[in-house]
C-alpha positions as CSV (number, residue, x, y, z in Angstrom):
1,M,111.0,68.9,241.5
2,D,110.4,72.1,243.4
3,F,106.9,71.5,244.6
4,E,106.8,74.9,246.3
5,L,105.9,76.3,242.9
6,V,102.9,74.2,242.2
7,D,99.3,75.4,242.2
8,V,96.1,73.4,242.8
9,T,93.8,73.7,239.8
10,G,91.1,71.1,240.7
11,V,89.6,69.4,243.8
12,E,87.2,66.6,244.3
13,V,86.0,65.1,247.6
14,L,86.3,61.3,247.4
15,E,85.1,60.2,250.9
16,G,85.4,61.6,254.4
17,R,88.2,64.1,254.3
18,V,90.0,62.4,251.4
19,V,90.3,64.6,248.3
20,R,91.7,64.2,244.8
21,L,93.8,67.2,243.8
22,T,94.9,68.3,240.3
23,F,98.0,70.4,240.1
24,D,99.1,72.7,237.4
25,I,102.0,70.5,236.5
26,G,99.6,67.9,235.3
27,E,99.8,65.6,238.4
28,V,96.7,64.2,240.1
29,R,97.3,63.3,243.7
30,V,95.2,62.1,246.7
31,I,95.4,63.3,250.3
32,D,93.5,62.6,253.5
33,L,93.1,66.1,255.0
34,A,92.0,64.8,258.4
35,P,95.4,65.1,260.1
36,L,95.9,68.7,258.8
37,L,92.5,70.0,260.0
38,W,93.3,71.1,263.5
39,G,92.9,74.5,265.1
40,P,90.2,77.1,265.3
41,A,90.0,77.9,261.5
42,F,89.4,74.2,260.7
43,E,86.9,73.5,263.5
44,P,83.8,74.2,261.3
45,L,85.1,71.7,258.8
46,K,84.1,68.8,261.1
47,D,80.7,69.3,259.6
48,D,80.5,67.4,256.4
49,A,78.3,70.0,254.7
50,V,80.8,72.7,255.5
51,F,83.8,70.5,254.5
52,R,82.2,69.8,251.1
53,Q,82.2,73.5,250.3
54,I,85.9,73.1,249.5
55,R,86.9,74.8,246.3
56,V,90.0,76.0,244.4
57,D,90.9,79.7,244.7
58,P,92.8,80.4,241.4
59,D,94.3,83.5,242.8
60,A,95.8,81.7,245.8
61,G,96.5,78.5,243.8
62,T,95.2,76.3,246.6
63,I,92.0,74.9,248.2
64,V,89.9,77.2,250.4
65,W,86.6,77.1,252.4
66,P,84.1,79.9,252.8
67,N,85.2,80.6,256.4
68,G,88.6,81.6,255.1
69,A,90.4,78.3,256.0
70,D,93.0,77.1,253.5
71,I,96.0,74.8,253.2
72,S,99.1,75.8,251.1
73,A,99.6,74.0,247.8
74,H,103.1,73.2,249.0
75,T,101.8,71.3,252.0
76,L,99.1,69.6,249.9
77,Y,101.7,68.4,247.4
78,H,104.1,67.3,250.0
79,Y,101.7,65.2,252.0
80,S,99.7,63.8,249.1
81,H,100.5,60.7,246.9
82,P,99.9,60.0,243.3
83,A,96.4,59.0,242.4
84,E,96.1,55.4,241.2
85,T,95.4,55.2,237.6
86,R,93.3,52.5,236.1
87,Q,94.7,50.6,233.2
88,A,92.4,50.0,230.2
89,S,91.8,46.3,229.7
């Protein structure tokens, strides 16, 4: 699987800096973004209200914030893991 070619199509904040991502290949994955949020562009994201302004930019194919911060879809896919699915009982 060449995950360099994936795009993010959905994002949901679960808790803290953990988000659920939907990729255009049909996979749903989870990632804790905290280890990736370092440097000046990510400093404002320490504020929960700012972090929660996360959204998908369909043109870029990844997540972005209003201050211009973003993380590549390649990086997100690489460091995320498949979301647990609940089995119907």
